[in-house]
N, CA, C and O atoms as CSV, one atom per row, in Angstrom:
chain,resi,resn,atom,element,x,y,z
A,1,GLU,N,N,6.461,0.659,-9.767
A,1,GLU,CA,C,5.127,0.651,-9.184
A,1,GLU,C,C,4.197,1.455,-10.086
A,1,GLU,O,O,4.537,2.549,-10.536
A,2,VAL,N,N,3.038,0.901,-10.335
A,2,VAL,CA,C,2.062,1.506,-11.235
A,2,VAL,C,C,1.583,2.861,-10.714
A,2,VAL,O,O,1.459,3.813,-11.485
A,3,PHE,N,N,1.318,2.950,-9.435
A,3,PHE,CA,C,0.772,4.183,-8.888
A,3,PHE,C,C,1.808,5.306,-8.846
A,3,PHE,O,O,1.450,6.476,-8.978
A,4,THR,N,N,3.061,4.973,-8.668
A,4,THR,CA,C,4.115,5.981,-8.715
A,4,THR,C,C,4.238,6.525,-10.130
A,4,THR,O,O,4.374,7.732,-10.329
A,5,ALA,N,N,4.190,5.631,-11.109
A,5,ALA,CA,C,4.240,6.066,-12.505
A,5,ALA,C,C,3.050,6.961,-12.831
A,5,ALA,O,O,3.195,7.958,-13.538
A,6,LEU,N,N,1.873,6.607,-12.318
A,6,LEU,CA,C,0.676,7.424,-12.525
A,6,LEU,C,C,0.856,8.810,-11.919
A,6,LEU,O,O,0.533,9.815,-12.551
A,7,ALA,N,N,1.366,8.863,-10.704
A,7,ALA,CA,C,1.574,10.154,-10.044
A,7,ALA,C,C,2.548,11.015,-10.841
A,7,ALA,O,O,2.329,12.213,-11.015
A,8,ASN,N,N,3.617,10.402,-11.320
A,8,ASN,CA,C,4.602,11.154,-12.105
A,8,ASN,C,C,4.002,11.648,-13.417
A,8,ASN,O,O,4.256,12.780,-13.830
A,9,ARG,N,N,3.217,10.814,-14.065
A,9,ARG,CA,C,2.592,11.222,-15.323
A,9,ARG,C,C,1.581,12.348,-15.092
A,9,ARG,O,O,1.523,13.301,-15.870
A,10,LEU,N,N,0.789,12.237,-14.025
A,10,LEU,CA,C,-0.155,13.307,-13.697
A,10,LEU,C,C,0.573,14.620,-13.425
A,10,LEU,O,O,0.130,15.689,-13.846
A,11,ALA,N,N,1.687,14.525,-12.718
A,11,ALA,CA,C,2.461,15.731,-12.404
A,11,ALA,C,C,2.933,16.414,-13.685
A,11,ALA,O,O,2.871,17.638,-13.799
A,12,ARG,N,N,3.403,15.624,-14.643
A,12,ARG,CA,C,3.871,16.203,-15.902
A,12,ARG,C,C,2.720,16.798,-16.708
A,12,ARG,O,O,2.860,17.872,-17.293
A,13,CYS,N,N,1.587,16.103,-16.740
A,13,CYS,CA,C,0.454,16.547,-17.570
A,13,CYS,C,C,-0.303,17.723,-16.962
A,13,CYS,O,O,-0.702,18.648,-17.670
A,14,LEU,N,N,-0.495,17.680,-15.660
A,14,LEU,CA,C,-1.357,18.667,-15.025
A,14,LEU,C,C,-0.597,19.812,-14.367
A,14,LEU,O,O,-1.180,20.851,-14.057
A,15,GLY,N,N,0.669,19.627,-14.158
A,15,GLY,CA,C,1.459,20.676,-13.524
A,15,GLY,C,C,0.914,21.029,-12.149
A,15,GLY,O,O,0.564,20.141,-11.371
A,16,SER,N,N,0.843,22.294,-11.852
A,16,SER,CA,C,0.408,22.733,-10.524
A,16,SER,C,C,-1.093,22.579,-10.314
A,16,SER,O,O,-1.560,22.697,-9.181
A,17,PHE,N,N,-1.863,22.320,-11.367
A,17,PHE,CA,C,-3.312,22.187,-11.224
A,17,PHE,C,C,-3.736,20.816,-10.718
A,17,PHE,O,O,-4.892,20.629,-10.338
A,18,GLY,N,N,-2.823,19.860,-10.708
A,18,GLY,CA,C,-3.205,18.496,-10.360
A,18,GLY,C,C,-2.788,18.059,-8.977
A,18,GLY,O,O,-2.570,16.867,-8.761
A,19,GLY,N,N,-2.668,18.966,-8.036
A,19,GLY,CA,C,-2.211,18.609,-6.697
A,19,GLY,C,C,-3.000,17.511,-6.041
A,19,GLY,O,O,-2.411,16.612,-5.440
A,20,THR,N,N,-4.308,17.548,-6.132
A,20,THR,CA,C,-5.119,16.542,-5.456
A,20,THR,C,C,-4.970,15.159,-6.080
A,20,THR,O,O,-4.694,14.210,-5.346
A,21,PRO,N,N,-5.135,14.987,-7.386
A,21,PRO,CA,C,-4.951,13.646,-7.949
A,21,PRO,C,C,-3.535,13.113,-7.769
A,21,PRO,O,O,-3.336,11.919,-7.545
A,22,ILE,N,N,-2.564,13.998,-7.867
A,22,ILE,CA,C,-1.179,13.568,-7.715
A,22,ILE,C,C,-0.918,13.105,-6.297
A,22,ILE,O,O,-0.308,12.055,-6.092
A,23,SER,N,N,-1.365,13.864,-5.325
A,23,SER,CA,C,-1.124,13.467,-3.934
A,23,SER,C,C,-1.874,12.181,-3.597
A,23,SER,O,O,-1.378,11.360,-2.825
A,24,LYS,N,N,-3.062,11.998,-4.166
A,24,LYS,CA,C,-3.802,10.745,-3.938
A,24,LYS,C,C,-3.051,9.560,-4.531
A,24,LYS,O,O,-2.951,8.507,-3.902
A,25,ALA,N,N,-2.532,9.726,-5.720
A,25,ALA,CA,C,-1.789,8.641,-6.363
A,25,ALA,C,C,-0.522,8.316,-5.577
A,25,ALA,O,O,-0.153,7.149,-5.451
A,26,ARG,N,N,0.140,9.332,-5.053
A,26,ARG,CA,C,1.354,9.095,-4.266
A,26,ARG,C,C,1.041,8.403,-2.942
A,26,ARG,O,O,1.789,7.529,-2.504
A,27,ARG,N,N,-0.066,8.794,-2.305
A,27,ARG,CA,C,-0.459,8.122,-1.056
A,27,ARG,C,C,-0.823,6.662,-1.332
A,27,ARG,O,O,-0.475,5.770,-0.559
A,28,ARG,N,N,-1.521,6.432,-2.434
A,28,ARG,CA,C,-1.891,5.060,-2.808
A,28,ARG,C,C,-0.641,4.241,-3.119
A,28,ARG,O,O,-0.566,3.060,-2.781
A,29,ALA,N,N,0.332,4.868,-3.759
A,29,ALA,CA,C,1.594,4.185,-4.056
A,29,ALA,C,C,2.313,3.815,-2.759
A,29,ALA,O,O,2.883,2.730,-2.649
A,30,GLY,N,N,2.284,4.716,-1.785
A,30,GLY,CA,C,2.908,4.434,-0.493
A,30,GLY,C,C,2.243,3.268,0.220
A,30,GLY,O,O,2.916,2.441,0.836
A,31,TYR,N,N,0.925,3.205,0.133
A,31,TYR,CA,C,0.170,2.094,0.720
A,31,TYR,C,C,0.558,0.781,0.041
A,31,TYR,O,O,0.806,-0.220,0.714
A,32,SER,N,N,0.611,0.787,-1.279
A,32,SER,CA,C,0.968,-0.425,-2.018
A,32,SER,C,C,2.385,-0.874,-1.682
A,32,SER,O,O,2.641,-2.066,-1.515
A,33,LYS,N,N,3.293,0.073,-1.584
A,33,LYS,CA,C,4.683,-0.261,-1.254
A,33,LYS,C,C,4.782,-0.824,0.157
A,33,LYS,O,O,5.511,-1.787,0.394
A,34,ALA,N,N,4.050,-0.226,1.095
A,34,ALA,CA,C,4.076,-0.723,2.476
A,34,ALA,C,C,3.593,-2.171,2.538
A,34,ALA,O,O,4.161,-2.986,3.265
A,35,ARG,N,N,2.550,-2.489,1.780
A,35,ARG,CA,C,2.047,-3.867,1.760
A,35,ARG,C,C,3.031,-4.797,1.073
A,35,ARG,O,O,3.244,-5.923,1.522
A,36,HIS,N,N,3.629,-4.333,-0.006
A,36,HIS,CA,C,4.591,-5.153,-0.735
A,36,HIS,C,C,5.814,-5.467,0.120
A,36,HIS,O,O,6.365,-6.564,0.036
A,37,ASP,N,N,6.238,-4.513,0.938
A,37,ASP,CA,C,7.457,-4.647,1.734
A,37,ASP,C,C,7.261,-5.388,3.053
A,37,ASP,O,O,8.207,-5.508,3.831
A,38,LEU,N,N,6.057,-5.887,3.319
A,38,LEU,CA,C,5.829,-6.605,4.567
A,38,LEU,C,C,6.736,-7.833,4.645
A,38,LEU,O,O,6.962,-8.525,3.652
A,39,SER,N,N,7.235,-8.077,5.824
A,39,SER,CA,C,8.117,-9.212,6.057
A,39,SER,C,C,7.354,-10.529,5.910
A,39,SER,O,O,6.166,-10.595,6.227
A,40,PRO,N,N,8.020,-11.562,5.439
A,40,PRO,CA,C,7.362,-12.870,5.400
A,40,PRO,C,C,7.202,-13.481,6.798
A,40,PRO,O,O,6.486,-14.468,6.967
A,41,LYS,N,N,7.861,-12.901,7.786
A,41,LYS,CA,C,7.758,-13.407,9.160
A,41,LYS,C,C,6.582,-12.743,9.874
A,41,LYS,O,O,6.467,-11.518,9.910
A,42,PHE,N,N,5.728,-13.567,10.431
A,42,PHE,CA,C,4.497,-13.095,11.068
A,42,PHE,C,C,4.749,-12.006,12.111
A,42,PHE,O,O,4.092,-10.966,12.086
A,43,VAL,N,N,5.674,-12.229,13.008
A,43,VAL,CA,C,5.924,-11.281,14.110
A,43,VAL,C,C,6.325,-9.912,13.580
A,43,VAL,O,O,5.949,-8.887,14.149
A,44,ARG,N,N,7.084,-9.894,12.499
A,44,ARG,CA,C,7.535,-8.619,11.929
A,44,ARG,C,C,6.448,-7.909,11.130
A,44,ARG,O,O,6.589,-6.729,10.812
A,45,ARG,N,N,5.367,-8.612,10.803
A,45,ARG,CA,C,4.260,-7.991,10.066
A,45,ARG,C,C,3.261,-7.305,10.986
A,45,ARG,O,O,2.523,-6.427,10.539
A,46,ILE,N,N,3.219,-7.678,12.244
A,46,ILE,CA,C,2.186,-7.179,13.148
A,46,ILE,C,C,2.180,-5.660,13.236
A,46,ILE,O,O,1.139,-5.037,13.027
A,47,SER,N,N,3.320,-5.053,13.543
A,47,SER,CA,C,3.375,-3.602,13.716
A,47,SER,C,C,3.018,-2.835,12.439
A,47,SER,O,O,2.199,-1.919,12.503
A,48,PRO,N,N,3.605,-3.175,11.274
A,48,PRO,CA,C,3.230,-2.440,10.060
A,48,PRO,C,C,1.755,-2.606,9.693
A,48,PRO,O,O,1.122,-1.658,9.228
A,49,VAL,N,N,1.211,-3.798,9.897
A,49,VAL,CA,C,-0.210,-4.020,9.597
A,49,VAL,C,C,-1.075,-3.188,10.534
A,49,VAL,O,O,-2.056,-2.585,10.099
A,50,LEU,N,N,-0.722,-3.149,11.810
A,50,LEU,CA,C,-1.469,-2.312,12.755
A,50,LEU,C,C,-1.378,-0.836,12.384
A,50,LEU,O,O,-2.362,-0.106,12.499
A,51,ASP,N,N,-0.208,-0.394,11.943
A,51,ASP,CA,C,-0.055,1.001,11.506
A,51,ASP,C,C,-0.983,1.315,10.334
A,51,ASP,O,O,-1.653,2.347,10.327
A,52,LEU,N,N,-1.020,0.427,9.347
A,52,LEU,CA,C,-1.893,0.637,8.190
A,52,LEU,C,C,-3.366,0.604,8.600
A,52,LEU,O,O,-4.184,1.359,8.076
A,53,LEU,N,N,-3.683,-0.264,9.524
A,53,LEU,CA,C,-5.063,-0.397,9.988
A,53,LEU,C,C,-5.498,0.834,10.783
A,53,LEU,O,O,-6.560,1.400,10.526
A,54,LEU,N,N,-4.673,1.245,11.746
A,54,LEU,CA,C,-5.031,2.382,12.602
A,54,LEU,C,C,-5.006,3.716,11.861
A,54,LEU,O,O,-5.725,4.643,12.234
A,55,SER,N,N,-4.193,3.819,10.827
A,55,SER,CA,C,-4.151,5.058,10.043
A,55,SER,C,C,-5.312,5.139,9.048
A,55,SER,O,O,-5.525,6.180,8.425
A,56,GLY,N,N,-6.058,4.044,8.899
A,56,GLY,CA,C,-7.202,4.032,7.992
A,56,GLY,C,C,-6.842,3.738,6.546
A,56,GLY,O,O,-7.696,3.832,5.665
A,57,LYS,N,N,-5.589,3.385,6.290
A,57,LYS,CA,C,-5.159,3.161,4.911
A,57,LYS,C,C,-5.772,1.906,4.306
A,57,LYS,O,O,-6.059,1.877,3.109
A,58,TYR,N,N,-5.977,0.874,5.108
A,58,TYR,CA,C,-6.648,-0.315,4.577
A,58,TYR,C,C,-8.058,0.036,4.109
A,58,TYR,O,O,-8.500,-0.421,3.056
A,59,ARG,N,N,-8.738,0.824,4.873
A,59,ARG,CA,C,-10.108,1.222,4.515
A,59,ARG,C,C,-10.104,2.163,3.311
A,59,ARG,O,O,-10.926,2.023,2.406
A,60,ARG,N,N,-9.182,3.115,3.302
A,60,ARG,CA,C,-9.137,4.142,2.264
A,60,ARG,C,C,-8.663,3.600,0.920
A,60,ARG,O,O,-9.204,3.971,-0.121
A,61,TYR,N,N,-7.660,2.729,0.933
A,61,TYR,CA,C,-7.035,2.300,-0.309
A,61,TYR,C,C,-7.255,0.829,-0.656
A,61,TYR,O,O,-6.934,0.402,-1.764
A,62,GLY,N,N,-7.788,0.069,0.261
A,62,GLY,CA,C,-7.953,-1.363,0.018
A,62,GLY,C,C,-9.342,-1.840,0.383
A,62,GLY,O,O,-10.340,-1.161,0.143
A,63,HIS,N,N,-9.381,-3.015,0.966
A,63,HIS,CA,C,-10.647,-3.641,1.341
A,63,HIS,C,C,-10.759,-3.806,2.852
A,63,HIS,O,O,-11.315,-4.789,3.340
A,64,GLY,N,N,-10.231,-2.846,3.576
A,64,GLY,CA,C,-10.379,-2.812,5.032
A,64,GLY,C,C,-9.798,-4.017,5.743
A,64,GLY,O,O,-8.670,-4.439,5.487
A,65,TRP,N,N,-10.606,-4.561,6.649
A,65,TRP,CA,C,-10.177,-5.676,7.491
A,65,TRP,C,C,-9.733,-6.879,6.666
A,65,TRP,O,O,-8.828,-7.607,7.075
A,66,LEU,N,N,-10.348,-7.093,5.527
A,66,LEU,CA,C,-9.991,-8.233,4.692
A,66,LEU,C,C,-8.506,-8.181,4.307
A,66,LEU,O,O,-7.807,-9.189,4.411
A,67,ASN,N,N,-8.025,-7.026,3.868
A,67,ASN,CA,C,-6.607,-6.897,3.518
A,67,ASN,C,C,-5.711,-7.033,4.744
A,67,ASN,O,O,-4.626,-7.607,4.656
A,68,ALA,N,N,-6.149,-6.516,5.873
A,68,ALA,CA,C,-5.345,-6.628,7.093
A,68,ALA,C,C,-5.184,-8.099,7.487
A,68,ALA,O,O,-4.088,-8.531,7.845
A,69,ILE,N,N,-6.259,-8.854,7.423
A,69,ILE,CA,C,-6.199,-10.278,7.766
A,69,ILE,C,C,-5.331,-11.026,6.757
A,69,ILE,O,O,-4.534,-11.885,7.136
A,70,GLN,N,N,-5.484,-10.703,5.480
A,70,GLN,CA,C,-4.637,-11.328,4.456
A,70,GLN,C,C,-3.171,-11.039,4.720
A,70,GLN,O,O,-2.332,-11.937,4.647
A,71,ASP,N,N,-2.861,-9.790,5.025
A,71,ASP,CA,C,-1.465,-9.421,5.249
A,71,ASP,C,C,-0.896,-10.091,6.491
A,71,ASP,O,O,0.278,-10.462,6.507
A,72,LEU,N,N,-1.698,-10.250,7.517
A,72,LEU,CA,C,-1.203,-10.887,8.733
A,72,LEU,C,C,-1.010,-12.386,8.569
A,72,LEU,O,O,0.022,-12.929,8.962
A,73,PHE,N,N,-1.996,-13.051,7.991
A,73,PHE,CA,C,-1.987,-14.507,8.024
A,73,PHE,C,C,-1.616,-15.190,6.718
A,73,PHE,O,O,-1.213,-16.353,6.740
A,74,LEU,N,N,-1.737,-14.519,5.592
A,74,LEU,CA,C,-1.473,-15.173,4.321
A,74,LEU,C,C,-0.228,-14.662,3.611
A,74,LEU,O,O,0.242,-15.286,2.660
A,75,ARG,N,N,0.301,-13.551,4.057
A,75,ARG,CA,C,1.430,-12.927,3.365
A,75,ARG,C,C,2.630,-13.870,3.272
A,75,ARG,O,O,3.273,-13.934,2.224
A,76,SER,N,N,2.944,-14.595,4.332
A,76,SER,CA,C,4.107,-15.486,4.292
A,76,SER,C,C,3.889,-16.632,3.318
A,76,SER,O,O,4.846,-17.114,2.711
A,77,VAL,N,N,2.661,-17.073,3.160
A,77,VAL,CA,C,2.357,-18.148,2.215
A,77,VAL,C,C,2.627,-17.666,0.799
A,77,VAL,O,O,3.272,-18.367,0.019
A,78,PHE,N,N,2.136,-16.461,0.453
A,78,PHE,CA,C,2.310,-15.936,-0.899
A,78,PHE,C,C,3.760,-15.572,-1.188
A,78,PHE,O,O,4.264,-15.868,-2.271
A,79,LYS,N,N,4.437,-14.936,-0.238
A,79,LYS,CA,C,5.832,-14.547,-0.478
A,79,LYS,C,C,6.722,-15.775,-0.540
A,79,LYS,O,O,7.681,-15.811,-1.311
A,80,GLY,N,N,6.411,-16.781,0.265
A,80,GLY,CA,C,7.205,-18.005,0.264
A,80,GLY,C,C,7.043,-18.816,-1.001
A,80,GLY,O,O,7.957,-19.536,-1.400
A,81,ALA,N,N,5.885,-18.707,-1.638
A,81,ALA,CA,C,5.611,-19.491,-2.845
A,81,ALA,C,C,6.473,-19.030,-4.014
A,81,ALA,O,O,6.810,-19.829,-4.887
A,82,GLY,N,N,6.830,-17.753,-4.039
A,82,GLY,CA,C,7.596,-17.213,-5.150
A,82,GLY,C,C,9.097,-17.409,-4.996
A,82,GLY,O,O,9.847,-17.112,-5.926
A,83,ARG,N,N,9.549,-17.890,-3.870
A,83,ARG,CA,C,10.998,-18.012,-3.608
A,83,ARG,C,C,11.475,-19.418,-3.779
A,83,ARG,O,O,12.661,-19.694,-3.598
């Protein structure tokens, strides 16, 4: 994951002075991983999408409602296309 690599590189370069950028990169990496790991089955995506929506992560790290709608209704189409 790109954001995890960024967080690790920041940690090495900035040491203890980079707490804020490092923690932001790690939170962003967690958001990206949560979206990547969504199930291709609609019913199994509802709870994780609601968690991301209610925690404000879609707004903070993505494009808000647009990403939530994409994850709910289009995720199975995209994941199914690659298999």
